[in-house]
Each structure stands twice: as structure tokens, then as C-alpha cells.
KOLVO-638916 format. One line per field, with one value per residue: residue number from 1; residue in three letters; x, y, z of N, C-alpha, C, O in turn. Coordinates in pm, whole numbers. Layout:
BEGIN
num	NUM / ... $
residu	Ala / ... $
n.u	X / ... $
n.v	Y / ... $
n.w	Z / ... $
ca.u	X / ... $
ca.v	Y / ... $
ca.w	Z / ... $
c.u	X / ... $
c.v	Y / ... $
c.w	Z / ... $
o.u	X / ... $
o.v	Y / ... $
o.w	Z / ... $
END
This chain:
BEGIN
num	1 / 2 / 3 / 4 / 5 / 6 / 7 / 8 / 9 / 10 / 11 / 12 / 13 / 14 / 15 / 16 / 17 / 18 / 19 / 20 / 21 / 22 / 23 / 24 / 25 / 26 / 27 / 28 / 29 / 30 / 31 / 32 / 33 / 34 / 35 / 36 / 37 / 38 / 39 / 40 / 41 / 42 / 43 / 44 / 45 / 46 / 47 / 48 / 49 / 50 / 51 / 52 / 53 / 54 / 55 / 56 / 57 / 58 / 59 / 60 / 61 / 62 / 63 / 64 / 65 / 66 / 67 / 68 / 69 / 70 / 71 / 72 / 73 / 74 / 75 / 76 / 77 / 78 / 79 / 80 / 81 / 82 / 83 / 84 / 85 / 86 / 87 / 88 / 89 / 90 / 91 $
residu	Met / Phe / Thr / Thr / Glu / Ile / Glu / Met / Ala / Ile / Leu / Asn / Ile / Ala / Gln / Phe / Val / Val / Ile / Leu / Ile / Gln / Arg / Gly / Tyr / Leu / Met / Lys / Pro / Val / Glu / Met / Glu / Ala / Ala / Ile / Ile / Ser / Asn / Leu / Thr / Glu / Lys / Thr / Val / Thr / Ser / Leu / Glu / Asn / Trp / Cys / Ala / Val / Leu / Arg / Asp / Ser / Gly / Leu / Thr / Glu / Asn / Arg / Asp / Met / Lys / Lys / His / Leu / Lys / Glu / Asp / Tyr / Gly / Val / Gly / His / Phe / Gln / Thr / Gln / Thr / Ile / Val / Lys / His / Tyr / Leu / Lys / Asp $
n.u	-11804 / -12094 / -12444 / -12556 / -12327 / -12258 / -12483 / -12452 / -12213 / -12295 / -12486 / -12318 / -12163 / -12364 / -12444 / -12208 / -12193 / -12418 / -12332 / -12115 / -12254 / -12410 / -12212 / -12125 / -11943 / -12011 / -12219 / -12560 / -12702 / -12859 / -12766 / -12499 / -12524 / -12632 / -12416 / -12223 / -12342 / -12350 / -12081 / -11997 / -11944 / -11716 / -11537 / -11534 / -11545 / -11772 / -12125 / -12406 / -12621 / -12489 / -12336 / -12541 / -12627 / -12404 / -12425 / -12671 / -12611 / -12430 / -12566 / -12575 / -12734 / -12725 / -12673 / -12417 / -12252 / -12274 / -12156 / -11897 / -11821 / -11816 / -11619 / -11388 / -11357 / -11379 / -11264 / -11405 / -11477 / -11560 / -11787 / -11900 / -11966 / -12158 / -12362 / -12421 / -12514 / -12733 / -12905 / -12939 / -13076 / -13306 / -13439 $
n.v	1890 / 1842 / 1911 / 1992 / 2082 / 2299 / 2459 / 2507 / 2652 / 2882 / 2979 / 3038 / 3245 / 3436 / 3485 / 3596 / 3832 / 3967 / 4012 / 4184 / 4406 / 4475 / 4558 / 4782 / 4775 / 4728 / 4888 / 4939 / 4976 / 5216 / 5355 / 5388 / 5554 / 5783 / 5854 / 5913 / 6138 / 6314 / 6355 / 6467 / 6743 / 6787 / 6603 / 6672 / 6944 / 7067 / 7099 / 6867 / 6989 / 7182 / 7016 / 6897 / 7120 / 7160 / 6936 / 6990 / 7226 / 7124 / 7003 / 6741 / 6424 / 6151 / 5889 / 5759 / 5945 / 6167 / 6068 / 6020 / 6281 / 6404 / 6250 / 6265 / 6539 / 6674 / 6519 / 6368 / 6107 / 5755 / 5643 / 5875 / 6001 / 5821 / 5854 / 6130 / 6153 / 5978 / 6115 / 6352 / 6266 / 6176 / 6401 $
n.w	-20860 / -20674 / -20710 / -20463 / -20331 / -20489 / -20452 / -20178 / -20179 / -20317 / -20137 / -19919 / -20028 / -20073 / -19808 / -19711 / -19861 / -19761 / -19498 / -19550 / -19653 / -19430 / -19255 / -19374 / -19582 / -19843 / -20080 / -20163 / -20492 / -20504 / -20283 / -20357 / -20581 / -20460 / -20298 / -20492 / -20613 / -20392 / -20352 / -20586 / -20649 / -20496 / -20611 / -20883 / -20900 / -20983 / -20978 / -20993 / -21125 / -21278 / -21445 / -21587 / -21726 / -21888 / -22054 / -22174 / -22312 / -22490 / -22693 / -22760 / -22814 / -22795 / -22565 / -22537 / -22665 / -22500 / -22266 / -22359 / -22422 / -22164 / -22038 / -22210 / -22277 / -22037 / -21841 / -21657 / -21429 / -21475 / -21323 / -21221 / -21460 / -21565 / -21376 / -21398 / -21667 / -21656 / -21477 / -21617 / -21846 / -21728 / -21647 $
ca.u	-11890 / -12233 / -12538 / -12568 / -12205 / -12270 / -12584 / -12393 / -12116 / -12373 / -12543 / -12209 / -12131 / -12476 / -12435 / -12092 / -12231 / -12509 / -12248 / -12041 / -12349 / -12447 / -12098 / -12098 / -11835 / -12072 / -12338 / -12663 / -12691 / -12919 / -12673 / -12381 / -12560 / -12645 / -12280 / -12159 / -12401 / -12310 / -11937 / -11970 / -11882 / -11581 / -11453 / -11526 / -11553 / -11894 / -12245 / -12487 / -12698 / -12398 / -12302 / -12658 / -12624 / -12299 / -12482 / -12777 / -12544 / -12352 / -12655 / -12566 / -12858 / -12699 / -12617 / -12273 / -12183 / -12269 / -12054 / -11767 / -11796 / -11778 / -11492 / -11275 / -11341 / -11376 / -11191 / -11493 / -11461 / -11661 / -11910 / -11960 / -12026 / -12280 / -12463 / -12459 / -12595 / -12859 / -12991 / -12971 / -13179 / -13427 / -13507 $
ca.v	1936 / 1802 / 2023 / 2041 / 2157 / 2427 / 2537 / 2548 / 2757 / 3002 / 3026 / 3097 / 3373 / 3526 / 3523 / 3682 / 3962 / 4029 / 4059 / 4301 / 4517 / 4514 / 4625 / 4905 / 4759 / 4729 / 4972 / 4905 / 5072 / 5346 / 5421 / 5425 / 5671 / 5897 / 5891 / 5977 / 6271 / 6401 / 6384 / 6512 / 6875 / 6771 / 6527 / 6731 / 7088 / 7114 / 7033 / 6789 / 7083 / 7242 / 6914 / 6884 / 7237 / 7132 / 6842 / 7061 / 7320 / 7050 / 6965 / 6597 / 6354 / 6008 / 5853 / 5732 / 6069 / 6249 / 6010 / 6044 / 6424 / 6432 / 6182 / 6311 / 6685 / 6729 / 6430 / 6315 / 5963 / 5666 / 5633 / 6008 / 6022 / 5740 / 5916 / 6260 / 6130 / 5918 / 6219 / 6447 / 6206 / 6158 / 6533 $
ca.w	-20752 / -20685 / -20704 / -20325 / -20299 / -20560 / -20380 / -20050 / -20209 / -20350 / -20011 / -19841 / -20090 / -20045 / -19667 / -19701 / -19918 / -19664 / -19388 / -19598 / -19662 / -19294 / -19193 / -19447 / -19681 / -19976 / -20088 / -20260 / -20603 / -20470 / -20191 / -20435 / -20662 / -20368 / -20258 / -20608 / -20628 / -20281 / -20365 / -20722 / -20650 / -20441 / -20704 / -21018 / -20881 / -21049 / -20926 / -21086 / -21205 / -21376 / -21545 / -21674 / -21815 / -21987 / -22151 / -22248 / -22403 / -22591 / -22804 / -22785 / -22782 / -22773 / -22436 / -22545 / -22702 / -22379 / -22177 / -22422 / -22407 / -22025 / -22008 / -22290 / -22278 / -21902 / -21752 / -21553 / -21412 / -21532 / -21246 / -21217 / -21592 / -21572 / -21290 / -21456 / -21787 / -21613 / -21422 / -21723 / -21933 / -21648 / -21636 $
c.u	-12032 / -12321 / -12547 / -12444 / -12208 / -12370 / -12529 / -12291 / -12188 / -12433 / -12437 / -12170 / -12239 / -12472 / -12319 / -12123 / -12323 / -12429 / -12170 / -12131 / -12383 / -12336 / -12054 / -11986 / -11887 / -12195 / -12435 / -12653 / -12747 / -12827 / -12548 / -12408 / -12571 / -12508 / -12207 / -12210 / -12353 / -12162 / -11900 / -11898 / -11738 / -11487 / -11433 / -11528 / -11674 / -12013 / -12316 / -12566 / -12611 / -12357 / -12419 / -12665 / -12518 / -12353 / -12589 / -12714 / -12467 / -12436 / -12651 / -12695 / -12837 / -12627 / -12464 / -12194 / -12170 / -12161 / -11914 / -11727 / -11747 / -11642 / -11375 / -11251 / -11327 / -11303 / -11274 / -11478 / -11581 / -11793 / -11979 / -12031 / -12157 / -12393 / -12513 / -12553 / -12731 / -12954 / -13029 / -13084 / -13311 / -13507 / -13583 $
c.v	1889 / 1925 / 2078 / 2120 / 2294 / 2516 / 2589 / 2661 / 2889 / 3063 / 3095 / 3234 / 3475 / 3574 / 3619 / 3823 / 4037 / 4086 / 4184 / 4424 / 4568 / 4592 / 4750 / 4896 / 4761 / 4818 / 4915 / 5009 / 5211 / 5425 / 5469 / 5550 / 5796 / 5946 / 5962 / 6120 / 6364 / 6438 / 6446 / 6647 / 6867 / 6704 / 6597 / 6884 / 7149 / 7034 / 6953 / 6882 / 7146 / 7141 / 6893 / 7001 / 7219 / 7040 / 6910 / 7154 / 7250 / 7015 / 6817 / 6528 / 6206 / 5987 / 5839 / 5857 / 6163 / 6199 / 6037 / 6191 / 6455 / 6371 / 6246 / 6462 / 6745 / 6640 / 6374 / 6162 / 5883 / 5668 / 5769 / 6037 / 5947 / 5807 / 6048 / 6240 / 6071 / 6027 / 6322 / 6393 / 6188 / 6287 / 6569 $
c.w	-20777 / -20668 / -20562 / -20283 / -20367 / -20488 / -20248 / -20073 / -20240 / -20223 / -19926 / -19897 / -20061 / -19900 / -19644 / -19751 / -19821 / -19547 / -19429 / -19606 / -19522 / -19225 / -19267 / -19549 / -19824 / -19971 / -20190 / -20372 / -20573 / -20378 / -20264 / -20517 / -20576 / -20324 / -20372 / -20624 / -20516 / -20289 / -20500 / -20727 / -20599 / -20543 / -20838 / -21016 / -20953 / -20996 / -21035 / -21179 / -21314 / -21484 / -21640 / -21772 / -21924 / -22095 / -22236 / -22352 / -22515 / -22713 / -22836 / -22742 / -22752 / -22640 / -22444 / -22583 / -22582 / -22284 / -22230 / -22403 / -22265 / -21992 / -22080 / -22280 / -22138 / -21802 / -21638 / -21549 / -21460 / -21453 / -21232 / -21350 / -21605 / -21495 / -21349 / -21575 / -21750 / -21561 / -21527 / -21811 / -21859 / -21641 / -21760 $
o.u	-12083 / -12278 / -12547 / -12456 / -12164 / -12344 / -12557 / -12286 / -12145 / -12431 / -12463 / -12146 / -12209 / -12495 / -12330 / -12084 / -12307 / -12457 / -12160 / -12089 / -12386 / -12362 / -11958 / -11940 / -11812 / -12265 / -12397 / -12602 / -12689 / -12812 / -12497 / -12326 / -12525 / -12485 / -12137 / -12132 / -12320 / -12122 / -11783 / -11800 / -11649 / -11372 / -11327 / -11515 / -11677 / -12002 / -12289 / -12575 / -12655 / -12345 / -12399 / -12704 / -12539 / -12330 / -12596 / -12759 / -12442 / -12383 / -12716 / -12759 / -12922 / -12532 / -12392 / -12080 / -12068 / -12084 / -11824 / -11611 / -11647 / -11560 / -11273 / -11137 / -11271 / -11282 / -11220 / -11467 / -11689 / -11899 / -12102 / -12142 / -12257 / -12507 / -12633 / -12658 / -12833 / -13072 / -13141 / -13177 / -13417 / -13630 / -13644 $
o.v	1895 / 2028 / 2200 / 2216 / 2393 / 2635 / 2703 / 2756 / 2995 / 3184 / 3200 / 3328 / 3590 / 3692 / 3713 / 3922 / 4157 / 4197 / 4280 / 4534 / 4689 / 4682 / 4816 / 4999 / 4793 / 4823 / 4852 / 5119 / 5311 / 5546 / 5578 / 5641 / 5903 / 6067 / 6061 / 6212 / 6480 / 6543 / 6475 / 6662 / 6933 / 6745 / 6583 / 6947 / 7269 / 6913 / 6971 / 6856 / 7162 / 7177 / 6873 / 6984 / 7258 / 7062 / 6889 / 7158 / 7308 / 6997 / 6772 / 6569 / 6143 / 6058 / 5900 / 5874 / 6230 / 6278 / 6072 / 6220 / 6525 / 6434 / 6278 / 6506 / 6853 / 6681 / 6336 / 6098 / 5938 / 5692 / 5777 / 6091 / 6002 / 5815 / 6074 / 6303 / 6110 / 6029 / 6374 / 6466 / 6185 / 6284 / 6676 $
o.w	-20889 / -20618 / -20543 / -20207 / -20309 / -20466 / -20209 / -19994 / -20195 / -20205 / -19868 / -19821 / -20028 / -19873 / -19565 / -19688 / -19802 / -19502 / -19352 / -19570 / -19499 / -19146 / -19229 / -19599 / -19917 / -19871 / -20288 / -20350 / -20614 / -20392 / -20237 / -20522 / -20615 / -20313 / -20349 / -20646 / -20542 / -20237 / -20524 / -20800 / -20652 / -20558 / -20900 / -21121 / -20980 / -20973 / -21154 / -21299 / -21428 / -21601 / -21760 / -21888 / -22038 / -22214 / -22357 / -22466 / -22620 / -22822 / -22930 / -22645 / -22689 / -22607 / -22365 / -22538 / -22565 / -22229 / -22155 / -22371 / -22248 / -21925 / -22018 / -22275 / -22122 / -21687 / -21534 / -21654 / -21483 / -21511 / -21231 / -21351 / -21652 / -21543 / -21349 / -21583 / -21807 / -21597 / -21525 / -21845 / -21922 / -21631 / -21766 $
END
């Protein structure tokens, strides 16, 4: 492939992604995080505030230990865990 063909392929992919976002098939990271938070209670039966209390009560301080705790001890999914720990550490 010549450089112009590679550039054209990249442009086509970028245009395709924009169309997917416009049609609501892809979310921006901020939108994805907001969706995870709004669905957290439904998916895990516990609110973000309660998950933060679980982490606070655990006494854990390392990011990876907190994620492991939520995943292994509570069965929380990967993306929910990432979001919970991020918000807990932000507070």
C-alpha cells in the first residue's frame, strides 16, 4: 500500500466512526461513564455512593487491590469496577 492509500483508509475509518457516533452506536468516554453510573444500581443492586463506602470500609489503598476486591468479593463487572474506583479515588 502506498502512503496515499493508507491515508485514504484511515480517513474512511475516521468517517465511519463519526457516522456511528452520530447515529448513537458509539459513545464518547464521558457518555459511557455517565451510562455506567446511571445503570450501576440496576446492574449491581448498589449505588455509587454505597460502593464508595465499601471501598472506604475495606481500608484498601491501591487501585488494583480495590478493583480486585470489587470483582472477586462482590462480582462487580470490569467497567463498573473501573468507574467505581475512579470516582472513589477522585473524592
